[in-house]
N, C-alpha and C positions, 0 to 999 in steps of 0.2 A: 443534558442542554449542550447544543452545539454554539460554539463561538469563535470568533477569530482569534488566532494565536497572538499572544503578546509576549514581550520579552521574558517576562517572570516564567513561562512556561517551558522556556529552552531546557533547562535542567531535567525536566519530568519528560520533556520530548526524548532527549537523550538516554534517560532510563528505559522508557518503552520501546526505544527501537533497539537497544542492546538485549533487552528481554524477549523481544519477538523477531527479530531478523533473520535468527538460523532456523527458525521453524519453517521457512518457505523453502528451505533446503533439506528436510527431513528425509525425503525420499530419494535423494541423491544416492548414489553409490560411494563417493567419495565423502569424507569428513571435514568439514569445513571450521576454521575458526574466526569468531568474529574479529570484523574489522569495525572496530568502534566508528561512529558517525563522523565525529570530528576529525579522524585519521583518514576517512574516506572523502579525498577532496572533491572526486566527480559526483557522489550522492549529495553529500554536502550542498554543492553550488546549483544542483538542481531543484534542491529544497528550499534554499534561499531565494531562488527568484521565483518561487510559486507561490500562490494564496495558502495558506496553512491553517485549518482549522481544528480546534481541539472539541473533544467530548468530555464535558465536565458536569458532576452533579456533585457530590461531597469531594470528590478529587478529579483531576485529569486522568481519563482511564484508557483515552485512544487520541490518535490524529490521523488526519488525512490530509493530502495536499495536490493541488492541480495547477497545470499552467496551460493557458489557451483551452483547447480539448483533451488534454492528457491528463488521465489521472496518475500521479506520481508516486503518491504514498497513502498506505491505507494500514495502521498499525494500531493493535488493540493489546494492553498488557495481558498476559497470560491470564493474571486472576481477574480480570474482568469480562472474558471470554464466554460466550453462550448465553447473555442477556440481552443481544441485542445493540450493543455499542457498535460494532462494526457495521451492521446494517444500517443503524441511523446515520452514521460516518458516511456511508458510500451512496445513501440516497440525498443525502445532503449535497454531495458533491454533483451528482447526475443534475438536480435541479439548480444547482450554480452554473455547471456548464452550459445547457441549454440547447446543446446539441449532439449529435452521436460522439459519444466518448471513446476514447481509446486508451489501452493501458498495457503493461508489459508484466508479464508473469512467468516465474520458472516453469519449464515444461510439465516438469514432476510435482507440482505443486497442485494436486487432483482436487482437493477440497476447494481452494481460492477458485479454479477454473470453473468448477460446479456451480460455487455462488455465483460468478460473473454470468454466468449462462443463464441463470434466473433473470438476469435483466435484459436480456438480448444479446450479449458477448456472444462472438463466435472467433475462434481461432483463425486468423488470415496469412499469419508469416511465422516461420519457426527460423531461429537463427543461434548462431553461438555467441556468448558473452562470457564474461569471467566475474568471478567474486573472490575477492582477496586473493588474486593469482592464480585462481582454479578454474579451469573450462567449464560453463554450464551452458546447457541448451535453453533457449527462453521461448516464448510464444508472445507475437503481438496478438492482441486480443480487440476488435472493434466491436462496436454496438451496431449490428446489423439492424435492429428492430427495437422499439422502446417496450419495454414490459409492461404490464398491466397491474402491476405491483402498485 
């Protein structure tokens, strides 16, 4: 079930983030060290101003966040991947946004980009950003058409 985030979920969110964040950088040539969400002031501030939802059945397995038409987070605990948790959260976020969405993804995160493309997203911009002090090439993806899913 997808539901709104509540304060009791915060520690679980931190755990899911810590277990998942570096996966998006797996295809980078550099090796990255995790910057815990509580110490990542920029990403924490973006999350705090967003609407956050969690996927919960017997436990919280993932979360997503959006602000206006920007999807800002989609994280699934590694132990809960491959069973539709991410897809359920993503589809929920798209329904909540109600207009064509945008998101940012690491350029080398091919698996995530292929997933987003199934929902009508295309890369429209490439830019350099950083994670924990190291440069990363990222893509802005926008939903150019609505999927038939």
